[in-house]
Backbone bond lengths (Angstrom), bond angles and torsions (degrees), N, CA, C in turn:
res aa  C-N    CA-C-N  psi(-1)  N-CA   C-N-CA  omega(-1)  CA-C   N-CA-C  phi
1 M - - - 1.484 - - 1.546 112.05 -
2 Q 1.216 115.49 134.70 1.498 126.76 174.67 1.562 105.24 -101.91
3 F 1.242 114.78 139.34 1.440 122.65 178.63 1.581 110.74 -96.09
4 G 1.284 117.04 124.74 1.502 122.13 178.59 1.441 116.31 -95.54
5 T 1.312 117.31 -27.88 1.393 126.62 -177.06 1.602 116.24 -142.66
6 T 1.230 118.64 167.92 1.586 119.07 -177.27 1.557 102.44 -73.44
7 E 1.442 117.90 -33.13 1.481 119.85 176.87 1.472 117.42 -60.50
8 E 1.407 112.16 -32.72 1.489 118.86 175.76 1.469 110.21 -69.16
9 V 1.262 118.25 -42.23 1.559 121.83 179.71 1.615 107.25 -57.58
10 A 1.274 112.78 -51.86 1.513 116.80 -179.43 1.493 108.35 -60.91
11 G 1.235 122.61 -42.01 1.440 120.96 -176.35 1.497 109.65 -67.34
12 A 1.380 118.35 -39.77 1.432 120.69 -175.93 1.579 107.66 -68.91
13 L 1.382 115.92 -36.45 1.391 115.33 179.64 1.565 113.87 -71.60
14 A 1.355 113.56 -34.68 1.468 119.31 176.45 1.537 108.07 -63.10
15 G 1.315 118.26 -34.89 1.444 125.03 -178.47 1.561 108.94 -62.67
16 E 1.287 115.38 -27.42 1.539 119.90 -178.55 1.396 108.44 -100.31
17 G 1.406 122.80 8.33 1.378 128.66 173.56 1.471 116.71 86.14
18 Y 1.308 118.81 23.48 1.396 126.34 -177.85 1.566 107.08 -121.72
19 L 1.397 119.31 116.57 1.483 121.88 -173.75 1.519 101.14 -99.06
20 A 1.359 116.80 114.92 1.404 125.29 179.35 1.372 115.69 -104.71
21 D 1.314 125.81 131.72 1.443 130.29 175.15 1.449 111.37 -63.93
22 R 1.288 115.04 172.97 1.638 117.84 -175.54 1.489 107.80 -66.75
23 A 1.399 120.37 -41.03 1.389 119.68 -177.13 1.558 110.76 -60.28
24 L 1.176 117.00 -46.85 1.544 120.38 -174.61 1.562 105.22 -67.44
25 A 1.285 118.63 -41.97 1.491 120.62 -179.77 1.407 108.12 -60.21
26 T 1.312 125.38 -45.74 1.413 129.94 -172.87 1.569 107.39 -73.81
27 S 1.323 120.69 -32.68 1.472 121.24 170.56 1.462 111.10 -61.93
28 V 1.291 122.73 -52.22 1.388 134.34 -178.55 1.513 106.74 -54.80
29 Y 1.329 122.53 -52.65 1.333 132.13 176.71 1.447 118.03 -53.50
30 L 1.400 113.73 -44.41 1.550 119.14 179.07 1.517 107.65 -77.04
31 A 1.242 117.69 -35.74 1.538 118.35 175.52 1.577 111.15 -57.48
32 A 1.316 112.76 -47.28 1.440 117.94 -173.04 1.634 106.90 -71.61
33 V 1.323 121.21 -42.88 1.433 123.37 -178.23 1.543 109.95 -65.63
34 L 1.312 115.27 -45.13 1.420 121.31 178.12 1.518 114.41 -77.19
35 E 1.314 116.47 -4.64 1.560 115.37 -171.21 1.504 118.67 45.96
36 Q 1.326 111.39 47.30 1.490 124.06 176.81 1.500 112.07 -112.22
37 P 1.404 111.82 154.44 1.521 105.84 172.09 1.553 116.00 -70.12
38 L 1.261 117.06 166.38 1.496 125.19 -177.09 1.554 106.01 -122.93
39 L 1.350 117.42 117.43 1.399 125.31 -179.98 1.514 114.01 -101.32
40 L 1.337 121.20 110.75 1.409 127.12 179.74 1.494 112.96 -110.24
41 E 1.302 119.47 121.17 1.450 126.68 -174.01 1.552 105.41 -112.93
42 G 1.369 113.80 153.16 1.467 122.83 -175.98 1.530 115.03 155.92
43 E 1.254 115.29 161.58 1.331 118.90 179.43 1.480 114.48 -72.79
44 A 1.420 117.68 156.41 1.395 123.11 -178.79 1.565 113.31 -56.63
45 G 1.433 112.61 127.45 1.387 115.27 176.36 1.589 112.16 99.52
46 V 1.326 117.64 3.50 1.490 120.17 -177.34 1.515 111.33 -86.99
47 G 1.322 117.69 -11.28 1.458 121.72 176.99 1.509 117.08 112.90
48 K 1.333 120.02 11.14 1.393 116.90 -173.90 1.566 112.54 -67.66
49 T 1.266 123.01 -33.89 1.358 124.94 177.52 1.594 109.39 -71.97
50 E 1.350 115.88 -33.31 1.396 117.09 -177.25 1.539 108.30 -72.79
51 V 1.250 125.11 -27.45 1.426 128.12 170.76 1.473 110.75 -57.53
52 A 1.422 107.22 -50.38 1.616 111.86 -179.67 1.519 110.83 -58.16
53 R 1.545 116.56 -44.68 1.417 122.44 179.09 1.361 112.63 -51.89
54 A 1.329 110.80 -56.01 1.465 114.61 -171.39 1.545 111.82 -66.42
55 L 1.312 123.27 -39.34 1.395 131.74 176.15 1.502 110.11 -60.75
56 A 1.298 123.41 -42.86 1.374 130.20 -176.73 1.590 106.01 -69.67
57 H 1.276 122.26 -43.88 1.435 121.93 -178.04 1.484 106.07 -78.96
58 A 1.260 130.99 -33.15 1.466 125.50 175.82 1.518 110.76 -61.22
59 R 1.362 118.85 -33.76 1.460 121.97 -179.06 1.532 115.53 -92.38
60 G 1.404 108.56 3.68 1.570 110.46 -176.37 1.474 114.46 63.67
61 A 1.347 118.99 28.82 1.463 126.38 173.92 1.528 112.64 -102.60
62 R 1.241 109.01 170.23 1.580 111.61 179.45 1.576 106.32 -105.34
63 L 1.328 108.01 141.76 1.444 112.32 175.53 1.604 114.08 -99.45
64 I 1.376 109.30 123.92 1.428 117.51 -179.75 1.591 108.23 -109.83
65 R 1.243 112.81 119.70 1.470 115.82 179.91 1.404 120.48 -110.86
66 L 1.352 121.67 128.36 1.444 128.43 172.48 1.408 109.30 -112.84
67 Q 1.395 120.40 108.52 1.444 127.92 178.11 1.612 108.45 -86.73
68 C 1.248 115.12 107.64 1.437 125.07 -175.96 1.509 113.73 -80.54
69 H 1.309 121.84 125.31 1.458 124.11 -176.43 1.504 108.89 -149.64
70 E 1.311 115.45 163.44 1.605 116.86 177.76 1.492 107.71 -63.87
71 G 1.295 111.61 137.34 1.435 118.74 -179.82 1.546 117.98 92.68
72 I 1.289 113.84 -1.57 1.452 117.62 -175.73 1.719 107.85 -67.71
73 D 1.201 118.35 143.77 1.446 116.68 -176.96 1.528 107.82 -143.72
74 L 1.270 115.99 -177.55 1.514 124.13 -178.77 1.546 114.55 -42.05
75 H 1.365 115.46 -47.25 1.425 122.54 -178.66 1.426 118.04 -62.62
76 H 1.432 116.66 -26.32 1.248 125.90 -170.47 1.704 104.45 -94.68
77 A 1.343 114.77 -34.78 1.421 114.51 -172.11 1.615 112.47 -104.96
78 V 1.335 118.74 -24.49 1.443 118.25 179.30 1.471 119.52 -108.23
79 Y 1.372 114.46 -65.74 1.475 122.24 172.82 1.523 113.07 -158.59
80 D 1.397 106.73 166.19 1.503 114.58 174.44 1.425 103.56 -150.23
81 W 1.366 118.94 174.57 1.533 124.11 170.43 1.473 112.80 -104.19
82 D 1.275 113.41 152.04 1.468 123.76 176.10 1.588 106.80 -83.15
83 Y 1.335 116.98 82.75 1.495 121.62 -175.91 1.420 116.17 -57.70
84 Q 1.306 114.53 -39.84 1.530 121.19 -178.84 1.457 112.77 -62.76
85 R 1.406 116.22 -45.46 1.357 121.14 -178.65 1.624 110.58 -72.47
86 Q 1.326 114.46 -34.45 1.583 121.73 169.54 1.449 109.05 -47.59
87 L 1.336 111.75 -58.00 1.441 119.13 -172.68 1.471 113.23 -60.78
88 L 1.337 117.57 -45.99 1.427 125.61 175.54 1.584 111.18 -54.93
89 A 1.324 118.53 -35.07 1.533 126.77 179.71 1.491 103.60 -70.98
90 I 1.229 118.75 -42.36 1.390 119.63 -177.34 1.559 113.27 -70.16
91 R 1.270 112.99 -39.82 1.539 114.06 175.39 1.485 112.58 -67.21
92 A 1.273 115.56 -33.03 1.433 125.75 177.24 1.576 111.95 -64.61
93 A 1.300 111.82 -36.18 1.490 120.37 -173.90 1.578 102.66 -75.79
94 E 1.316 114.65 -43.31 1.463 121.41 179.45 1.624 116.40 -54.04
95 A 1.547 102.92 -35.35 1.465 109.36 178.95 1.480 116.89 -84.82
96 G 1.334 112.41 2.06 1.582 117.11 -176.25 1.324 121.40 115.30
97 A 1.410 120.40 -8.90 1.292 124.61 -177.15 1.544 109.86 -73.14
98 E 1.468 120.04 164.26 1.431 123.33 179.09 1.378 116.35 -58.36
99 S 1.334 128.14 130.72 1.470 125.73 176.14 1.471 109.36 -63.28
100 R 1.389 116.84 148.11 1.395 123.77 175.45 1.528 113.84 -124.62
101 E 1.301 116.23 155.01 1.520 118.41 179.00 1.530 105.41 -74.06
102 L 1.322 114.44 113.89 1.479 122.41 -173.59 1.640 108.92 -74.03
103 F 1.212 112.68 -28.61 1.508 115.94 -177.68 1.595 110.89 -110.49
104 G 1.316 115.61 36.20 1.396 117.59 174.10 1.553 111.03 -105.74
105 R 1.276 115.87 -171.32 1.452 124.63 -178.56 1.546 114.03 -54.23
106 E 1.415 109.80 -36.30 1.466 110.50 -168.82 1.657 109.67 -66.92
107 F 1.298 120.88 -18.08 1.386 126.66 179.25 1.519 116.06 -109.95
108 L 1.310 115.28 -1.84 1.433 120.71 -176.30 1.626 108.01 -81.21
109 L 1.365 110.60 134.25 1.484 119.46 177.15 1.625 105.48 -105.42
110 R 1.204 114.87 113.52 1.506 117.69 -174.47 1.540 103.63 -89.41
111 R 1.358 109.77 122.28 1.512 113.89 172.22 1.570 107.55 -97.37
112 P 1.390 116.60 174.60 1.379 120.82 -165.20 1.510 120.72 -49.13
113 L 1.409 117.57 -43.44 1.487 118.94 179.54 1.511 112.35 -66.32
114 L 1.303 120.61 -39.83 1.414 125.43 177.49 1.494 108.24 -69.36
115 E 1.233 121.29 -36.73 1.450 126.70 -179.59 1.514 109.70 -61.85
116 A 1.372 114.39 -42.55 1.465 120.18 -175.23 1.496 106.60 -73.52
117 L 1.408 121.34 -36.22 1.472 121.75 -177.85 1.546 108.61 -71.47
118 L 1.317 116.74 -33.11 1.433 114.26 178.30 1.474 120.29 -92.93
119 F 1.307 111.98 3.70 1.468 118.26 -172.87 1.511 116.01 -54.42
120 S 1.339 109.15 -41.09 1.519 116.83 -177.48 1.622 114.65 -93.30
121 L 1.337 114.18 3.87 1.339 119.00 -177.02 1.545 112.55 -82.31
122 A 1.308 108.70 126.54 1.675 116.59 176.22 1.478 107.80 -95.43
123 I 1.298 109.55 135.65 1.519 119.40 175.12 1.491 106.02 -121.36
124 A 1.421 114.38 123.67 1.471 114.60 172.99 1.506 106.76 -108.29
125 V 1.428 115.47 132.35 1.400 128.62 -177.30 1.494 112.74 -106.97
126 G 1.352 116.46 128.77 1.488 116.22 179.89 1.545 106.21 -149.40
127 L 1.362 115.76 162.03 1.365 125.43 179.65 1.547 110.56 -85.00
128 T 1.296 119.62 -19.55 1.462 122.08 -166.69 1.553 105.39 -121.68
129 P 1.413 113.27 92.35 1.482 118.86 179.88 1.636 112.17 -60.71
130 E 1.289 113.49 -24.52 1.488 117.23 172.34 1.483 118.02 -55.27
131 L 1.256 118.89 -23.51 1.519 125.57 173.91 1.503 112.56 -85.41
132 F 1.320 121.35 -16.72 1.324 120.63 -177.75 1.558 120.84 -54.73
133 P 1.383 115.97 -42.28 1.427 118.46 175.65 1.558 115.24 -53.03
134 A 1.469 113.17 -43.88 1.395 117.29 175.86 1.484 113.38 -59.69
135 G 1.318 114.68 -45.27 1.465 122.45 174.18 1.544 114.77 -52.49
136 R 1.317 108.93 -53.71 1.494 111.03 176.36 1.545 122.30 -52.48
137 E 1.442 103.59 -42.88 1.471 117.16 175.53 1.520 112.11 -59.81
138 F 1.340 116.86 -45.57 1.520 118.95 177.87 1.549 108.64 -65.52
139 A 1.309 115.28 -44.66 1.583 111.28 -175.19 1.603 107.25 -67.58
140 A 1.234 122.76 -36.41 1.436 122.18 174.23 1.522 113.93 -61.52
141 R 1.242 115.69 -40.13 1.466 117.43 176.30 1.505 117.63 -68.63
142 H 1.380 112.72 -18.71 1.469 117.27 176.34 1.534 109.95 -104.77
143 G 1.388 121.07 8.05 1.305 120.56 174.99 1.622 115.51 78.45
144 A 1.372 118.48 20.30 1.360 121.25 -170.30 1.506 103.17 -107.53
145 T 1.463 112.92 147.45 1.461 117.91 171.66 1.500 107.98 -107.49
146 V 1.351 110.63 115.05 1.435 120.46 -175.69 1.538 113.84 -128.77
147 A 1.323 121.28 135.54 1.372 122.35 174.44 1.550 109.86 -103.30
148 F 1.335 115.25 126.08 1.452 116.12 -177.58 1.555 109.44 -101.87
149 E 1.298 117.12 128.97 1.414 123.06 -178.33 1.593 112.95 -133.60
150 E 1.218 109.38 144.09 1.654 112.69 177.99 1.416 110.59 -78.13
151 G 1.339 115.08 137.45 1.520 123.25 -178.41 1.420 109.34 -173.11
152 D 1.418 112.39 156.53 1.461 120.81 171.24 1.524 117.67 -102.77
153 A 1.284 114.28 134.24 1.482 115.77 -175.47 1.450 112.01 -59.04
154 E 1.323 120.42 -25.63 1.562 117.75 -177.39 1.509 109.55 -93.46
155 A 1.426 117.02 5.02 1.422 119.05 172.82 1.406 111.90 -161.26
156 L 1.494 106.52 70.95 1.494 112.45 -176.42 1.549 113.96 -63.18
157 P 1.418 116.21 143.19 1.412 118.39 -170.81 1.528 111.96 -88.83
158 Y 1.426 116.08 48.62 1.478 120.80 -172.50 1.552 107.02 -134.54
159 A 1.335 113.52 154.13 1.465 121.20 177.71 1.523 109.16 -67.64
160 D 1.274 116.79 164.61 1.416 119.64 169.97 1.549 112.14 -60.95
161 E 1.407 110.68 142.33 1.552 115.84 173.91 1.515 112.45 62.15
162 S 1.323 119.11 37.51 1.502 123.13 -174.95 1.449 111.73 -81.08
163 F 1.333 120.08 -29.49 1.493 121.87 -165.95 1.617 108.37 -124.96
164 D 1.342 105.03 152.78 1.572 116.96 175.63 1.512 109.40 -85.93
165 V 1.185 118.13 -37.97 1.429 127.79 177.05 1.531 116.50 -128.62
166 V 1.380 121.65 130.02 1.323 125.15 175.71 1.436 112.02 -122.45
167 L 1.422 118.48 118.48 1.445 123.62 -167.51 1.606 105.05 -121.90
168 S 1.334 114.11 143.75 1.435 116.50 167.28 1.510 107.92 -140.31
169 C 1.385 119.08 123.87 1.499 122.14 -176.77 1.574 101.46 -114.89
170 V 1.331 118.43 99.60 1.469 119.94 174.01 1.504 108.68 62.26
171 G 1.384 119.68 39.44 1.377 121.01 -177.56 1.524 112.70 -129.23
172 V 1.272 121.83 -59.85 1.493 126.43 -177.62 1.514 107.06 -63.83
173 M 1.309 120.94 -30.02 1.433 121.83 -179.80 1.454 117.68 -55.40
174 F 1.382 115.31 -18.50 1.542 119.41 178.32 1.494 112.80 -97.42
175 A 1.312 114.17 10.17 1.587 116.42 174.35 1.588 101.63 -78.52
176 P 1.250 115.62 131.90 1.420 120.32 -176.41 1.437 118.64 -64.42
177 H 1.408 117.58 -30.08 1.429 119.82 -176.95 1.554 103.62 -117.50
178 H 1.392 109.61 107.77 1.439 118.67 -168.57 1.563 114.16 -62.99
179 Q 1.414 111.51 -48.42 1.478 117.48 -179.58 1.447 117.22 -55.10
180 R 1.376 111.99 -39.74 1.454 119.21 -171.91 1.561 105.97 -75.68
181 A 1.311 117.54 -31.67 1.556 120.83 177.09 1.422 108.08 -67.81
182 A 1.456 116.04 -46.14 1.472 117.46 -177.36 1.441 112.25 -66.76
183 D 1.259 124.37 -32.20 1.440 130.37 -179.61 1.695 102.40 -64.88
184 E 1.194 115.87 -41.29 1.482 115.42 -176.63 1.485 112.13 -70.82
185 L 1.300 119.25 -38.25 1.491 124.98 177.99 1.591 104.79 -57.93
186 L 1.313 115.96 -42.89 1.530 121.29 -178.88 1.553 108.67 -68.40
187 R 1.399 115.61 -42.72 1.474 117.76 -172.23 1.524 108.98 -60.82
188 V 1.342 117.19 -46.93 1.545 121.70 -170.37 1.438 111.66 -80.30
189 C 1.272 120.30 -11.77 1.512 122.13 179.37 1.556 109.52 -89.18
190 R 1.248 116.86 132.33 1.432 123.55 174.17 1.510 116.17 -61.77
191 P 1.375 125.56 147.27 1.383 122.37 173.04 1.498 111.04 -52.85
192 G 1.290 112.94 141.05 1.608 115.52 -177.16 1.623 110.97 79.19
193 G 1.317 117.61 -15.18 1.433 116.61 178.92 1.634 115.36 -68.92
194 R 1.221 113.69 168.69 1.521 121.96 -178.54 1.478 111.84 -97.12
195 I 1.360 116.70 142.01 1.318 127.80 169.25 1.510 117.88 -120.98
196 G 1.310 123.02 117.10 1.419 122.52 -175.15 1.659 112.77 -120.78
197 L 1.142 118.34 134.93 1.442 122.51 -172.03 1.572 111.46 -132.14
198 L 1.356 123.75 127.56 1.331 125.75 173.31 1.596 110.77 -123.86
199 S 1.321 113.94 116.51 1.482 124.00 -171.21 1.484 113.21 -127.11
200 W 1.326 117.96 148.44 1.434 121.27 174.04 1.658 103.11 -76.47
201 T 1.332 115.58 146.06 1.502 117.41 -179.25 1.506 105.30 -90.32
202 P 1.333 109.46 155.40 1.470 121.89 173.49 1.529 115.32 -64.28
203 T 1.324 112.95 -29.36 1.512 117.05 -179.01 1.493 114.00 -93.22
204 G 1.323 119.89 -3.04 1.367 119.15 -171.60 1.684 107.37 -99.12
205 F 1.287 115.25 -157.31 1.512 121.95 -167.92 1.608 103.16 -66.27
206 V 1.373 114.16 -53.89 1.475 113.42 -173.77 1.417 120.00 -67.78
207 G 1.487 119.11 -25.16 1.256 128.04 166.59 1.591 111.40 -61.65
208 E 1.308 117.78 -44.46 1.422 122.82 174.66 1.576 109.51 -60.71
209 L 1.308 116.50 -41.80 1.460 125.80 -179.71 1.516 106.49 -56.93
210 F 1.350 121.85 -45.73 1.417 122.23 -178.24 1.563 113.33 -65.82
211 R 1.416 108.08 -38.51 1.514 111.36 -176.14 1.582 105.83 -69.85
212 T 1.287 118.35 -34.70 1.506 125.87 -176.25 1.540 105.54 -61.22
213 M 1.332 116.34 -47.30 1.488 120.82 -174.64 1.574 114.17 -80.54
214 K 1.262 117.50 -18.11 1.379 119.97 -176.34 1.424 112.63 -48.09
215 P 1.361 123.33 -58.23 1.550 124.43 -177.44 1.610 112.25 -48.64
216 Y 1.373 115.64 -28.08 1.245 115.08 -169.85 1.539 111.35 -99.50
217 A 1.349 119.05 -5.80 1.411 125.17 -170.28 1.520 118.44 -88.75
218 P 1.295 120.40 151.27 1.550 114.37 178.65 1.491 111.01 -69.76
219 P 1.407 116.09 159.82 1.494 112.05 -178.14 1.393 114.24 -63.68
220 P 1.371 122.16 143.18 1.477 127.15 -178.91 1.439 107.84 -66.54
221 P 1.389 114.86 159.37 1.520 118.66 172.17 1.467 114.64 -62.70
222 P 1.259 120.38 152.03 1.513 124.06 179.00 1.476 109.30 -50.79
223 G 1.418 112.90 133.97 1.444 118.29 176.15 1.465 114.72 83.89
224 A 1.340 120.45 -11.16 1.453 126.60 -175.65 1.532 107.32 -62.14
225 Q 1.366 111.76 147.50 1.473 116.34 179.27 1.548 101.70 -127.55
226 P 1.342 112.18 157.48 1.521 121.18 -174.60 1.518 111.50 -64.56
227 A 1.297 119.51 132.77 1.352 123.52 -175.19 1.627 114.64 -57.20
228 P 1.425 114.42 -45.74 1.392 119.66 -176.38 1.673 116.39 -64.42
229 L 1.329 112.14 -6.06 1.419 116.44 174.42 1.529 112.71 -60.60
230 W 1.335 115.28 -34.60 1.431 117.96 170.98 1.569 119.03 -57.07
231 G 1.252 112.78 -12.77 1.487 122.64 171.29 1.418 115.80 -88.38
232 D 1.452 117.50 3.51 1.321 118.68 -176.68 1.662 105.99 -109.76
233 E 1.340 118.85 121.88 1.493 125.62 -170.73 1.473 106.80 -59.82
234 D 1.219 120.37 -46.48 1.492 116.54 -173.94 1.555 114.03 -71.21
235 H 1.395 116.05 -31.58 1.556 121.11 170.90 1.575 108.19 -61.10
236 V 1.234 118.73 -46.98 1.494 121.28 -174.71 1.657 108.69 -66.17
237 R 1.388 114.42 -44.47 1.365 119.74 172.82 1.506 115.77 -51.56
238 G 1.232 114.09 -43.86 1.428 123.06 177.40 1.608 111.62 -66.40
239 L 1.255 115.34 -40.90 1.521 116.39 174.96 1.436 118.32 -65.00
240 L 1.356 113.39 -42.36 1.478 116.07 179.96 1.612 113.89 -79.53
241 G 1.404 109.96 -34.99 1.499 115.06 169.42 1.615 110.76 63.78
242 D 1.292 105.99 -138.36 1.521 110.69 -178.08 1.503 113.05 -85.27
243 G 1.392 112.84 10.60 1.534 114.37 -179.20 1.545 114.05 -79.08
244 V 1.403 114.33 -6.66 1.493 116.73 -172.96 1.576 107.94 -136.82
245 T 1.326 116.63 160.72 1.360 126.49 168.89 1.398 111.84 -126.08
246 D 1.373 116.30 174.01 1.452 116.84 174.70 1.522 120.62 54.43
247 L 1.336 107.54 32.32 1.587 110.35 -176.10 1.580 111.30 -72.73
248 V 1.216 117.01 132.13 1.517 125.38 179.19 1.460 108.96 -126.15
249 A 1.288 120.83 128.46 1.440 125.21 172.73 1.544 112.00 -121.07
250 Q 1.355 109.87 138.93 1.392 119.43 -179.40 1.590 109.94 -137.63
251 R 1.427 114.27 132.45 1.394 117.78 173.80 1.507 111.57 -92.49
252 Q 1.300 123.12 137.63 1.476 123.23 -177.35 1.548 101.53 -141.85
253 T 1.395 113.40 169.35 1.531 117.24 175.87 1.472 109.29 -133.38
254 L 1.373 108.89 145.28 1.478 117.51 177.80 1.556 104.61 -110.41
255 A 1.407 110.85 130.79 1.497 115.79 179.97 1.486 103.04 -97.93
256 V 1.446 109.18 123.55 1.475 122.16 175.03 1.489 106.26 -94.51
257 E 1.379 118.97 116.72 1.539 119.14 -175.88 1.403 109.21 -130.18
258 Q 1.301 128.72 3.06 1.362 122.80 -178.90 1.547 121.37 -83.78
259 F 1.288 113.02 9.95 1.578 117.09 178.64 1.462 108.21 -105.92
260 P 1.316 121.04 132.40 1.594 121.98 171.29 1.445 111.95 -63.34
261 T 1.326 121.91 -42.62 1.412 125.39 -172.67 1.591 113.38 -140.17
262 P 1.320 115.75 165.48 1.461 117.18 -178.01 1.534 109.72 -65.37
263 E 1.326 119.56 -31.11 1.405 122.85 178.67 1.513 110.59 -72.28
264 A 1.348 120.45 -32.05 1.423 121.41 173.11 1.618 111.18 -59.97
265 W 1.379 109.05 -46.53 1.536 114.74 177.13 1.481 111.87 -54.02
266 R 1.289 113.52 -51.94 1.500 120.82 -177.24 1.466 110.87 -56.93
267 E 1.233 119.46 -50.27 1.519 123.92 -174.79 1.598 106.67 -62.42
268 Y 1.300 113.98 -45.00 1.553 117.95 -179.48 1.549 107.89 -60.62
269 W 1.287 117.85 -48.70 1.368 125.61 -164.78 1.662 111.03 -72.32
270 K 1.434 112.10 -28.00 1.305 120.35 166.61 1.542 119.40 -54.97
271 T 1.204 113.69 -26.24 1.516 119.88 -171.08 1.442 109.30 -110.66
272 V 1.346 129.09 -11.34 1.342 122.37 -175.08 1.549 114.06 -125.08
273 Y 1.287 118.61 -16.70 1.541 125.11 -175.04 1.466 111.23 -96.60
274 G 1.460 116.76 113.99 1.371 116.97 -172.87 1.488 118.72 -46.57
275 P 1.393 121.96 -57.58 1.350 128.36 179.95 1.531 118.78 -56.87
276 T 1.330 116.90 -26.36 1.456 126.71 179.12 1.438 104.50 -84.24
277 I 1.326 123.33 -36.93 1.486 125.04 176.06 1.602 111.92 -64.55
278 A 1.356 107.90 -39.71 1.499 110.69 -176.04 1.508 111.86 -69.06
279 V 1.430 119.58 -35.87 1.333 123.05 177.89 1.470 110.42 -70.94
280 Y 1.374 124.18 -40.33 1.392 120.43 177.51 1.557 111.49 -65.50
281 R 1.296 118.25 -36.54 1.435 123.26 179.35 1.524 106.70 -61.57
282 H 1.429 117.51 -44.72 1.474 119.59 -179.21 1.597 114.29 -55.38
283 I 1.293 116.66 -39.66 1.418 118.98 -179.13 1.500 120.14 -106.63
284 A 1.472 107.09 20.93 1.506 112.14 -176.79 1.530 113.08 -58.98
285 G 1.337 117.90 -31.09 1.476 119.23 -176.93 1.532 114.54 -76.50
286 D 1.330 117.13 0.89 1.581 119.03 -176.89 1.564 101.93 -126.36
287 P 1.310 119.46 103.30 1.324 128.34 171.41 1.498 118.62 -51.07
288 E 1.461 112.12 -38.52 1.440 117.46 -175.02 1.600 106.82 -75.48
289 E 1.302 115.31 -33.57 1.437 115.79 176.90 1.450 114.02 -63.48
290 V 1.467 115.69 -43.01 1.433 118.05 -177.08 1.425 110.87 -72.33
291 A 1.355 120.97 -29.40 1.469 122.89 173.19 1.516 110.20 -63.35
292 A 1.354 113.44 -44.33 1.566 119.62 -178.37 1.680 106.12 -63.70
293 L 1.194 116.76 -45.01 1.443 114.29 -178.10 1.616 112.45 -69.19
294 D 1.278 119.22 -33.73 1.388 124.75 168.84 1.513 108.93 -47.84
295 R 1.442 112.80 -61.62 1.409 115.16 178.46 1.536 118.77 -54.35
296 D 1.320 114.86 -43.77 1.555 116.99 -179.09 1.522 108.13 -63.35
297 L 1.375 117.69 -42.71 1.488 113.97 -178.07 1.542 113.02 -64.41
298 T 1.279 109.38 -39.44 1.495 115.97 -176.33 1.669 105.76 -63.05
299 D 1.388 114.00 -42.19 1.465 118.67 -174.15 1.639 105.82 -71.71
300 L 1.194 119.26 -29.37 1.436 119.66 172.00 1.530 115.08 -70.54
301 A 1.305 123.87 -36.35 1.436 127.98 172.33 1.516 107.30 -63.28
302 V 1.480 116.23 -52.33 1.405 114.54 176.98 1.437 120.17 -56.56
303 R 1.254 122.25 -27.21 1.515 129.73 -178.79 1.530 106.89 -74.62
304 Y 1.314 118.64 -34.54 1.493 123.27 -178.81 1.485 113.29 -97.26
305 D 1.271 115.91 -4.89 1.532 116.07 -178.50 1.542 113.35 -76.92
306 R 1.334 112.87 120.74 1.460 119.44 178.99 1.613 111.27 -111.80
307 G 1.301 114.47 15.10 1.446 117.20 -175.88 1.430 108.25 -83.90
308 T 1.371 116.35 173.08 1.457 125.94 170.59 1.440 116.68 -114.45
309 G 1.283 116.23 -60.66 1.482 124.96 174.92 1.458 116.26 -77.98
310 S 1.356 112.15 -34.16 1.561 119.76 178.69 1.575 105.03 -141.87
311 T 1.422 111.37 177.05 1.419 116.15 -179.59 1.457 106.88 -81.17
312 V 1.383 108.27 140.87 1.588 123.09 169.97 1.377 113.88 -132.00
313 L 1.384 120.59 117.09 1.452 121.79 -171.33 1.561 106.14 -119.63
314 D 1.364 115.53 124.24 1.493 114.42 173.09 1.571 110.54 -94.29
315 W 1.461 110.98 126.86 1.407 116.33 -177.29 1.566 106.03 -112.87
316 E 1.360 115.74 120.23 1.439 119.86 -176.14 1.528 111.09 -87.10
317 Y 1.505 110.28 143.44 1.483 107.72 -177.91 1.489 101.87 -145.30
318 L 1.372 114.68 167.22 1.507 120.22 -174.73 1.511 105.23 -120.80
319 I 1.322 114.16 136.68 1.485 119.92 179.82 1.636 101.46 -114.50
320 I 1.431 109.31 130.73 1.476 112.52 -179.72 1.614 101.59 -121.51
321 T 1.277 116.14 135.89 1.532 115.89 169.36 1.578 105.68 -133.43
322 A 1.310 116.03 146.05 1.350 118.84 -175.77 1.563 107.03 -159.13
323 R 1.313 117.64 167.46 1.481 124.29 177.79 1.475 107.11 -117.73
324 K 1.345 117.94 135.43 1.529 120.45 175.74 1.420 110.47 -68.70
325 Q 1.293 116.55 134.74 1.616 119.23 168.23 1.330 116.76 -48.07
326 G 1.243 121.22 141.53 1.446 128.69 173.07 1.555 115.49 127.41
């Protein structure tokens, strides 16, 4: 929320249960418009923190509180390490478990100053570091600051409640064990934080693509579930369960228009889309199978093609937004 007048400030604070006089509302308005800090002084218990809480909630922001007192040091204000969990990791490694980076993000306790510094930092996590340069180039082209880190959606390398927003755009849907991946999304999201998911639907073009490739594909790993199930609202509701509130689902369509013919789409998709590459690699030694899959993919694109002068394919996807309980 952006404030246009002092009255809007007073109304927003009143909506959060805080009745501000005109002087305070004016001070808050000027601080917001000028993008300057606001200093409130007063004895303990007069409501300084309550103003910050109400203001943060009204603007959809997060309140990060640092309580200053005699003896405060780096470990109270900036960061510390979770020594108990580090010790457990050491004992587990001694017993034969996989070694973990003891001084990495997983064991970092972010105190208020570090929390504020990292608040707007976006972190992209992926299994394939070879794709990170393309991601960095894309982020730079759009003026975004993003840190790229290697990680597994089923075992994210971050401490509990590390993020205010957890997003996945056609990513987590490819983790083979859906519940494990969903549990990780919830674990690293702070209480009250937001979760957003975009996934191809099982009834749309990409769902059909997976069904078309299935007879040619290698057997999935034990316990693996079909990726397009993440595009089924009921399935995702079941995965997130009571861990979220305010879940909203929307189906939308992406029009893919850059291919002149169905064959052109097929040839391009064979070289850039991971699941398709894996299937063709699996049958590479059988020319008849390769030719059959070529025909099946072309037929799929022809069925969905609604273009006239060139190919136009509508790809349906599901957007899920929710707020973590707490």
